N, C-alpha and C positions, 0 to 999 in steps of 0.2 A: 504493500500500500504506500509506504513512504517513497519507494523507488518510483512508482508511477506518478506520484505528486511532484517529486523533484524533476522527473523527466518532463512533465507538463509545464512546470514553472520555467525550466531552462529553455524549452521550445518556445514558450510565449515570449520570454525576454530576448531570445535569439531570433525572433521573427524578423524578416526583412522590413515589415511594417513598423517595427520598433527601432531596429538597428540603423536603418537608413536615415530617418529623420534626426536621430541623435548625432549621427556622424555629420550630416549637413550642418547642424547647428554649431558643432565644434569647429568645422572648417570655415564656415562663413563668419563666425565670430572672430577668427584670426585674420581673415582676408579682407574684411570691410573696415571702414574708418568711421562711419557714422551710424547711429541707430536706424536711420532711414534706409541706408544701404543694407544693413543687416536684415531688417524685416522684409525688404523687397526681395532680396535673393533667397532668404529662408522660405518665405511663403511660396515663391515661384518654384524653387527647387523641390521642396517637400511636396507641394501641390501636384507637380507634374510627375515626379518619380515615385510618389507613394499614394497621393490622393486619387489621381485619375485611375491607376490600376485597381485600387481598393474599391472605388465606386463601380468600376466595370465588373469586378468579381462579385460584389454584393448584388448588383442588378442581375447578373447571369444566374446566381443562386436563386434569387427571388423568382426569376422567369422559368426556373427548372432546367436550365441548360447546363449548369454545373452542379455536381452533387453536394459540394460543400465549399466553404470559404477558404479552406486549405488547399483546394485543387489537388486532392490526393491522387486522382487518376491521371496518369501520365498522358493519356489520350486527350484529356481536357485542357492541357496546358497551352496549346497552340494559340487560342484566342487571347488569354491573358498576356502571353509573351508579345504578341503583335501590338496590343494596346500599350504595354510598357515600353516597347522599343519605339513606337511612334511618338509617345510622350517624351521620351529621352531625346529624340531627334528634334522635336519642337523646342525643348529646353535648350538644346545646343544652339539652335538658330536664334533664339531670343538672347542667349548669352553672348553670341557673336555680335548681334545687332546692337545690344546695349553695352558692349565692351565690358563684360564681366571680368573679375580678376582671373588671371590665367590659371591658377590652380583649380578654380571651379570648372572651367572649361575642360581641363585635363581630366578631372575626376569624372565628369559627365561622359567624355569620350571613352574612358576606361570602363565605365559601367555599361555603356552602349556596346562596346566590343565584347565585354564579358557576357552581356545578355544575349548577343548573337550566338556566341559559342555555346552557351547553355541551351538556347532554343534549338540549335542543331543537334546537340547531344540528346536532348529530351525527346526527340522524335523516335529514338530507339531505346533509351535507357533513362530511368528516373533519377537523375543526378540531384543532389540536395541543394536547393536554392537557399535554404537557411545558412548552411555552412559556406556556400559560395558568396553570398552577400556579406556575411560577417567577415570573411577573409578579404574580400574586396575593400571593405571599409578599414579593416585593420592594416592592410598593406598600404593603403592611401595614407593612413595616419602615420605609419612608420616613415614613409618617404616624404610626405609633405609637412607633417606636424611634429616630427621628431620623437614619435612614440617609440618605446623600446621594442625590439623584435620579440621579446618575451610575451608581448600582449597577444601573440598568436596562440598562447596556451589557453586562451578562452575558447578556442574552437573544439578541442577534444571532448570537453563536457557536452557540447552541443551535438557532436557526432554520436556520443553515447545516448543522449536524450532522444534524438530522432530514431535511433535504432531501438531503444527501449520502448518507445511508443508505437513501433511497427510501421513507421512512416518511410524509413529507408533502411537499406542494408548498411552496415558500417563502411563498406567499400564506396557506396554512393555518397556518404558524408565526407569521407576522406578525399574522394575525387573532387567534390565541390570545393573543399578547402584548398586543395592544390591548384586546381584550374583557376579558381577565383584569384588566388594569390599571383599565379604566373601571368595571367592575362593582364591584371591590373599593373603589376610590376613592369611588364613589357611596354604597355602604353605610356605609363608615367615616365619611364626611363627614356623613351623615345622623344617625349615632349619636354 
């Protein structure tokens, strides 16, 4: 019983819908100079990368097209991926037009590239988006914010939690961790 509750708690805290907004706030707080800039980029970034996909998923569940908000069935991931990727492209265009701080653009590109890779993998295998997004944010934090590389030790408990809850095999969690880190590192290093 305790294991199941802990696994649920870790899964909830490690959800992309929690991790991504928190990371955006940390990055934007460092990269903006005024409260107005902070709120503009925060609302825009979180709204497009988290809000729009969440609204889409909730609507699809309500309409009966998705079985649940967690999109547990791999076959149902295509629509949410498309919406998230289109929203990321829109965010990138807005960032370019309004001359966002360069690190924000770099992270958006990294997330877009990582999302494309995960969308392709998800056609055949249910890779963990939880560990992928967490590792994407942690890798960005290490490279751009000076976080210690040891922060990646937050990922193994999430791998365990997702496996404990029966959402992923451990290999799918580890693959999400590694691919999320590698794709993000590649894009950020290139930029």
